[in-house]
C-alpha positions as CSV (number, residue, x, y, z in Angstrom):
1,M,-19.6,16.3,17.0
2,N,-20.5,19.5,15.2
3,E,-18.4,20.2,12.1
4,F,-20.0,23.6,11.3
5,L,-19.8,25.6,14.5
6,T,-18.1,28.5,12.7
7,K,-21.1,29.5,10.6
8,E,-22.9,32.6,11.8
9,D,-26.5,31.4,11.1
10,Q,-27.4,28.5,13.4
11,R,-30.1,27.4,11.0
12,K,-27.4,26.8,8.4
13,N,-25.4,25.0,11.0
14,R,-28.3,22.6,11.7
15,I,-28.9,22.1,8.0
16,L,-25.3,21.3,7.2
17,E,-24.9,18.9,10.2
18,A,-28.1,17.1,9.3
19,A,-27.1,16.9,5.6
20,L,-23.6,15.6,6.6
21,I,-25.2,12.8,8.7
22,E,-27.7,11.9,6.0
23,F,-25.2,11.8,3.2
24,A,-22.6,10.0,5.3
25,D,-25.2,7.4,6.3
26,K,-26.9,6.9,2.9
27,G,-24.8,8.4,0.2
28,Y,-26.0,10.9,-2.3
29,K,-28.7,9.1,-4.2
30,R,-30.5,7.6,-1.2
31,A,-30.2,10.7,1.0
32,S,-33.5,12.5,1.6
33,T,-34.0,16.2,1.8
34,N,-37.2,15.5,3.9
35,T,-35.0,13.8,6.5
36,I,-32.5,16.6,6.4
37,V,-35.1,19.3,7.1
38,K,-36.8,17.2,9.8
39,Q,-33.5,16.7,11.6
40,A,-32.5,20.3,11.2
41,N,-35.9,21.5,12.3
42,V,-36.3,23.9,9.3
43,S,-38.7,24.1,6.4
44,K,-37.9,22.7,3.0
45,G,-38.3,26.2,1.6
46,L,-35.6,27.5,3.9
47,L,-33.3,24.6,2.9
48,F,-33.6,25.6,-0.8
49,H,-33.4,29.3,0.0
50,Y,-29.9,28.6,1.4
51,Y,-28.9,25.9,-1.0
52,I,-30.3,25.8,-4.5
53,S,-30.4,22.0,-4.8
54,K,-29.5,18.7,-3.1
55,K,-26.6,18.5,-5.4
56,D,-25.3,22.0,-4.4
57,L,-25.6,21.0,-0.7
58,Y,-23.7,17.8,-1.3
59,I,-20.9,19.5,-3.2
60,L,-20.6,22.2,-0.4
61,I,-20.2,19.4,2.2
62,F,-17.6,17.6,0.1
63,K,-15.6,20.9,-0.2
64,S,-15.9,21.4,3.6
65,A,-14.6,17.9,4.3
66,I,-11.6,18.4,2.0
67,E,-10.9,21.9,3.5
68,T,-11.1,20.6,7.1
69,I,-8.7,17.7,6.5
70,T,-6.3,20.0,4.6
71,E,-6.3,22.7,7.2
72,D,-5.6,20.1,9.9
73,L,-2.6,18.9,7.9
74,Y,-1.3,22.5,7.5
75,N,-1.7,23.3,11.2
76,N,0.2,20.2,12.3
77,V,3.2,20.2,9.9
78,D,6.3,22.2,10.7
79,F,7.0,23.8,7.3
80,T,10.4,25.2,8.6
81,E,11.6,21.5,8.5
82,N,13.4,21.2,5.2
83,D,14.2,17.5,5.3
84,V,11.6,16.0,2.9
85,L,11.4,12.7,4.7
86,N,10.7,14.4,8.0
87,R,8.1,16.6,6.3
88,L,6.4,13.5,4.8
89,Y,6.3,11.8,8.1
90,Q,4.6,14.8,9.8
91,S,2.1,15.2,7.0
92,T,1.1,11.5,7.1
93,V,0.6,11.5,10.8
94,A,-1.3,14.8,10.7
95,K,-3.6,13.4,8.0
96,I,-4.3,10.2,9.9
97,E,-5.1,12.2,13.1
98,S,-7.4,14.4,11.1
99,Y,-9.3,11.4,9.7
100,T,-9.8,10.0,13.2
101,S,-11.0,13.4,14.4
102,H,-13.7,13.8,11.8
103,P,-15.4,10.4,11.4
104,L,-18.5,11.8,9.7
105,F,-16.4,13.5,7.0
106,V,-14.4,10.2,6.5
107,K,-17.6,8.2,6.2
108,F,-19.0,10.8,3.8
109,L,-15.9,10.6,1.6
110,E,-15.9,6.8,1.7
111,N,-19.5,6.8,0.3
112,H,-18.5,9.4,-2.2
113,S,-16.1,7.0,-3.8
114,S,-19.0,5.0,-5.2
115,I,-21.1,7.9,-6.4
116,A,-22.5,7.5,-10.0
117,E,-23.7,11.0,-10.8
118,E,-21.3,12.4,-13.5
119,D,-22.0,16.1,-12.9
120,I,-21.2,15.6,-9.2
121,I,-18.1,13.6,-10.0
122,K,-16.9,16.4,-12.3
123,E,-17.4,19.1,-9.8
124,T,-15.9,17.3,-6.8
125,S,-13.0,16.1,-8.9
126,K,-12.1,19.7,-9.6
127,I,-12.2,20.5,-5.9
128,E,-10.1,17.5,-5.0
129,A,-7.6,18.2,-7.7
130,K,-7.2,21.9,-6.6
131,Y,-6.6,21.0,-2.9
132,A,-4.3,18.1,-3.8
133,S,-2.2,20.3,-6.1
134,E,-1.9,23.1,-3.4
135,T,-1.1,20.5,-0.7
136,F,1.6,18.9,-2.9
137,E,3.2,22.2,-3.6
138,K,3.2,23.2,0.0
139,I,4.5,19.9,1.3
140,F,7.4,20.0,-1.2
141,S,8.3,23.7,-0.9
142,N,11.5,24.9,0.9
143,I,13.1,21.4,0.8
144,D,16.8,20.8,1.0
145,Y,17.4,18.4,-1.8
146,Y,21.1,18.6,-1.3
147,L,20.6,15.9,1.3
148,F,20.2,13.3,-1.5
149,R,23.2,11.6,-3.0
150,E,24.3,13.0,-6.3
151,A,23.6,9.8,-8.2
152,I,20.1,9.5,-6.9
153,N,17.1,10.4,-9.0
154,V,15.2,12.5,-6.4
155,E,11.9,12.5,-8.2
156,R,11.7,8.7,-8.5
157,S,13.1,8.2,-5.0
158,L,10.3,10.3,-3.6
159,D,7.7,8.4,-5.6
160,V,8.9,5.2,-3.9
161,V,8.7,6.9,-0.5
162,K,5.2,8.3,-1.1
163,W,3.9,4.9,-2.4
164,T,5.3,3.2,0.6
165,I,3.8,5.6,3.1
166,D,0.4,5.6,1.3
167,R,0.4,1.8,1.5
168,I,1.3,1.8,5.2
169,S,-1.4,4.4,6.0
170,T,-4.0,2.5,3.9
171,D,-3.3,-0.8,5.7
172,W,-3.3,0.9,9.1
173,K,-6.7,2.5,8.4
174,K,-8.2,-0.8,7.3
175,S,-6.9,-2.8,10.2
176,N,-7.9,-0.1,12.8
177,N,-11.2,1.0,11.2
178,N,-10.0,4.6,11.3
179,Q,-10.0,4.5,15.1
180,I,-7.0,6.0,16.7
181,T,-5.6,5.2,20.1
182,P,-2.2,6.0,21.6
183,E,-1.1,2.4,21.0
184,T,-2.2,2.2,17.4
185,L,-0.8,5.7,16.6
186,E,2.5,4.6,18.1
187,E,2.5,1.5,16.0
188,L,1.8,3.6,12.8
189,T,4.5,6.1,13.5
190,M,7.1,3.5,14.4
191,D,6.3,1.6,11.2
192,I,6.6,4.8,9.1
193,S,9.8,5.8,10.9
194,H,11.4,2.4,10.2
195,Y,10.9,2.7,6.5
196,L,12.0,6.4,6.4
197,D,15.2,5.4,8.2
198,L,15.8,2.8,5.5
199,F,15.1,5.4,2.8
200,R,17.4,7.9,4.5
201,E,20.2,5.4,4.6
202,A,19.6,4.5,0.9
203,F,19.1,7.9,-0.6
204,Y,20.9,10.5,1.6
205,R,24.6,11.4,1.7
């Protein structure tokens, strides 16, 4: 799978693909720029002509991973749907499908969770926070909150819904090793639908 086909310069494509594989396989600290240039069939001089440092290359790939998953989510959610529970259902399934479509990005992000370099943590946290904030705003825009009962605290109710969906998704990913099949996806969607029906009965008019 090539995650960087849209780049105009094929040498950049090869560098980014090789770097993604190396970082996903070994993490940041153990990844070797020698291996990256060998696999990309370019010189080390060209690598550092395009990308100032190993750190800059790593951060660029981190941003690409977050951007790709976010774009998949946006492309697969119907934002004209103003029922927040339906919107959350769609966004959860879209995110799961994106993870399973980009296994190298997922492996890269899993390794990133144990990174120790403070400067990289600082930069990637900014990127993650930016996309998380934008996604949250988009997911919860144009929502019909009149559907909720008057006595319901909407903010707290949605917290419960999000926590539940996050837990279901996390358990699903662990039990299926991020591998999607029609059967496992149906199991996930049915599980989420079951809980959303319970929340709809508890919180809606």
